[in-house]
N, C-alpha and C positions, 0 to 999 in steps of 0.2 A: 803135596808139598814135601820136599825132601826133608829127611830127618836132619835136624840141627839148623834150620833156617833162622830160628830165633836166636840160636847160639852165636852165629856170625854176625847177626845184627847188633848183637851185645859186644862183640869183639871189635867190630869196625868202629872208628871214632869219627867225630865230626871234623877233626883236623884234616882227615883224608879227603873231605868233600871241598874244603876251601883252600887247600895248599896251593893250588894253581890259579886261584882266582885273583883278579886284579886288585889293587889296593883300594881301600874304602874311600869313597867319595863323600865329602862332608861339607858343610858351610859354617862359618862362625855365627855367633849369636847377633852380631852387628849387621849381617848381610840383609839387604832390603829383600822384599818379596820378588822384585824384578830380577835381581841378581840370583835368587834362588831358583826361580823358573829358568833362567839361562843356564844354571848348573845342571838342572834335571834334563833339559833338552840336549845340551851338549854331550852329556854323559849317557844319555838314553836309559835313565833309570826313573822310577816313579816315586821314590822316597829317598831322603837323605838325613842322616843324623846331624844335629846341631851341636857345635862345640863352643865352650866358653872357658875362660880362665878358671882355674880351680879356686874353690872357697868363696865363690861369689854368687852361686845359684844353688837352689835345691832342685834336683833333677825331676823330670816328669815321673810321678809315681814313687818319689823318693830316691830315684836312681843315683847310684854313686859309682857309675862306670867311668873310670879314670884311665888316662894314658900317661905313662912315665917315660922320661928320656932313658934310653938304653945306657948311655955312658955314665950319667950321674945318679940315676934313680929318682930324680926330682919329678914330681907330678906336673905335667905341663898343660893338660887340658881335662875338661870334664864334659862328658856328653850328657846334655841336659834334656834331650827329647828327640823325637823323630817328626819330620814334616813331610807329608805326601803331596802329590799333585792335587788330590781331592781337598785337602786342607786349604790350599792356596786359592783354588777356584771357589770353594764355599765361602771363604772370606770376601772375595770379590763380589760374589752373588748376593750375599747378606748385606754388605755395605751398600750395594746398589739399590737393594730394596728399601733399606732404611732412608737413603737419600733421594728416593724417587719423588719428584715433585718439589724438592726443596729449591727455592728460588736461587739462593746463592750458588749451589753446586751446579744446577742445571745451566745457569748463565755462564759458567766457566767452560761449558762444553764437555762432551763425553770423553775426549782425549785427555783433557786436563784432570777430569774426575778420576779416570783410570790411573793417570800418573800419580795422583795423590795417594790412591789405595795401595799401589804397587811400591811406594816409597817407605812404607813402615818396616821396622825390623822384624825379621823372621821369628825372633823370640816372643813376639807379642801374640802369635797364633799357636804357640806350642800348647798342647793340651785340649784343643778344640775338638779332638776326635779320640776314639778309644785307642787307636794305634799310637797317636802321639803321646798319650798318657802313659803308655806301657812300653818302655824301652827294654828289650830283652837282651841278656847275654848268656852265653853257654860256655862252660869250661871246655878247652880243646879236647880233653880226655872224655867228654860225655859220649856215651854210646849212641849209635844211630837209633837204636830202638827207644832209648830215653828221650832223644830229640824228637822222634816221631810222636811221643806222648804229648810233648809240648805243642808241636805243630798241629796235632789232631784237634786241639782246642781252639783253633782259629788264630794263633799267633802266625804271622805271615813271614817274619824274618827276625834274626837274632845276630848280635855281634859276637864274633869269635876272636878272643885275643891270641895274637901270635907274636913270637919274638920279633922285635923291631929289626929292620934291615938297614937302619941309618945309625950313624955314630954320633950325630949331633942333634940337638933339639931344633925343631923347625917351627917357626912362628905360624899361628893360625892364619891362613890365608882364605881368600874367597871360596875356592873349591879345592882345598887341600887334599891330597891322596894320603890317608893315614897309613903309615907303615906298621902300626901296632895291631890293627884289627882287620878282619875280613867280614863281609856280610854273607851270612848263610840264609837262603830263602827256602820256602816250601818247594819251589821249582828245582832247586838243587837236589833235594831229597827225592823228588819224583823222578828226576833224571837218573839218579843213582839206582832207584828201584827198577826203572826200565832196563838198565844194563844187567840187572840180576834176573832177567826174565826166566831163565831156565831154573834157578833156585826157587823162584816163587811161582812156578807154573801152576801149582795146585790152587792157589787163590786167584791169580790173574787170569785163569781161563774161565772163571765164572763170570756171568753177566752182573752188570751193576745193579740190576733189579734183585738178583739172588743175594747179593752181598749187602744189600740195604744202604747202598751208596747214594741213592737219589733223594734229594730234598724236594718235596712238593710244595713247600711254602716259598712262594716266588714273589718278590716285590718287582713290579714291571711298570712300564710307562707306555702310553700310546704314541704313535707316530706324530701326533699333533702336539705333544707336551713341549713347552719351551725349554731351552737348554738351562736357563737360570733356574726354573722350578725343579727340573731334574736333578741338578747338582745339590740344591738345598735338601731335597728328599733323600738323595743318596747318602749325604753326610748325616742326616738324622737317623737313617737306618743303618749306618756303618758299612755301606756297600761301595766297592770300587768299580762296579759295572752293573748294568740292568739290561734285561731283554726289552726290545722295542717290539710291540705287537699291534696288529690291526685292531682298531677299536673306533667307536663313534667319536666324533669331534668333542663331545661333551665329556668323554671319559679321559681325564688328564693323567692323574696318578692312580695306578691300580694297586691297591694295597693287598698284602698277604697273597692269597691264591686267586685273586680275581683275574689275573692273566692267564691262568691255566685254561687250556682248550682253545685259546685264541691263536691266530696265525702268527708265527714268529717272522719278523722282517729283518732285524739286525740287532747288533749289540751296541749299546752306548756305554763308553768307558771313560774314566777320568783321564787316562792316558791319551785318549783321542785328542784332547785339547792341546797337547804338545805340538800338534801339527797346525794350530792356529796362531799366526803371528800376533804378538802382544798388541800391536797397533790396531788389529781388527777385532780383538777379543770383546771389547765393549759392545760393539754393534752386533756381533754374532750370538751373544748370550740371549738376545731376544728372539732368535730363530727357533723354529721347531727342531726337534732332534733329527728328524728326516732331512730337512733343509740343510742343517749343519754338516751332516754326514756327506751330503751330495757336494757341498762346497769344498770340503776336505778332499774328497775324491778328485774333483776338478783340479785343485791345487797339486795334488800328488801326481796326476797324470802329465802335468807340465813341468815336473821337476825330476831331477835324477835322484833316486833314493838309493843310498848305500845299504848293502845287506847288513842286518844286525849281527853284532859280535856275540859270541857265546855268552849266555847269561844276561844279555841286555833284554829290555822290553822291546817288542817290535814297533816299528813306525806305525802310526795310525792308517797311513795310506796302504800299508801291506796287509791289514787285518781283513779277514773275511769270516763269515758266519760259520762257526765250528759246532757241530751238533753230533748227537748219537741217539740211539733208540734205547728203550729199557733193556733189550736183549743183547746190546753190544757188550762184549767182554771187557773186563777191567783192563786187560793188556792193550786192547785197541784204543780204549779211552785215554790210557796214559800216553800211548804212542801219539795220539792226536794232540794231546795237550802239550807235550814236549816239542814235537816237530813244528807246531804252529805257535808255540810259546803263548798259550793262553792259560788263564788261571781258572777256567771253568768250561764245561760243555753243557750247552742247553740240551735237555732231553725232549725229543719230539716224537710224535707217532708217525705212521706212515703217510699222513696227509699234511705233515709239516705243522701240526698244532702243538703248542707248548705243553709239556707234561710235567717238567721239573728241571733241576740243575744238579750237575755233579761238579763239585769244586775240588780244588787241590786239597783242601782240608778234609773233604770226604774220602778222597783217594787214600791219604795217609792214614786216616782212621780205620777204614776197613782192612787195610793190609795189616796194620799193627794188630788189630783185634783177631784177625785170622791166624797169624803166626803164633800169638799167644795161646789161642784155643788149640791149635795143633800141638804145641808143647805140653799143655795140660793133658790132652788126650794121650800123647805118648807116655807121659809119666804115669797116668792111670793104668795104661797097659803094662808098663814095667812093674808097678806095684802089685798088680793082680796076676802077673805072669807066672 
């Protein structure tokens, strides 16, 4: 690693990473879940902050992230939490489980039942997941190195306040594009690190095994697991995606490392469900994850799929299984993650058997640890020189 890598990571600021990003997409606290899903799908994102009038809510985790009008300085909104696609789906799945067999609901029909569940306000499900409970913000002058410390602990995204580009207050609308904030994600940081390949060559050239980037504790599901059961388990474990493995039909949810050593088939992600029309969601939740992915693929092959914009999540129809081996260099792993816009790579052996996972959190963590170690070693050489 070149001398000073840690130094320029301290010099570069997070404002540099979000300056050219599109304006923040958000939903008001009064939006229904149906409207929120539409906002996620239309803007091709997997999470949105929820905005409310100031002084009326206690934000998730005590959040006091406010936005003021540039012209008057008056506070015009308060971000009270974050809602992800997984939150929405878990709400639907849990409600469906609670109402299963209830005479009144079943007599109304599945379409009416789903309509009822999707009509509740989005504010009612804030805080049902760890991510929704913790809404993060970073000062624009925060160094990228300090930002990496936050993201290395599993924080996926943070709001960065920037100077407003509007001269008048804007009422909170269904999917307003906020002029005052930008969303910084783990993927933005990883993309930046990829661009600094030469500066970080000393660490990126090492394998993910050497760097300790592989997590062997893997929560997985079998190809026979129902979508509804998978969603509930993913939410309980705080996961946005799980590997799908070959397993006997009686093995539904494979806890901890039970999936290790089994053949990897595909990935099931919360964002996959964006490709499922709301009118079909009720019936598709009872499918196995394999059947669900097959139906998504069939729909995708019959539709024209627009290429994703920079920084967007990919359409589920364009996803494919992205893997690496324990000997793959971190540079190649980062390249695969960024170019395919995936948040993790499954680690497999030569026979395609699941060995572990390298997440964006792991990538950020090992790079940060390596540059700090290099700085400490250089300081030691200087002191003893």
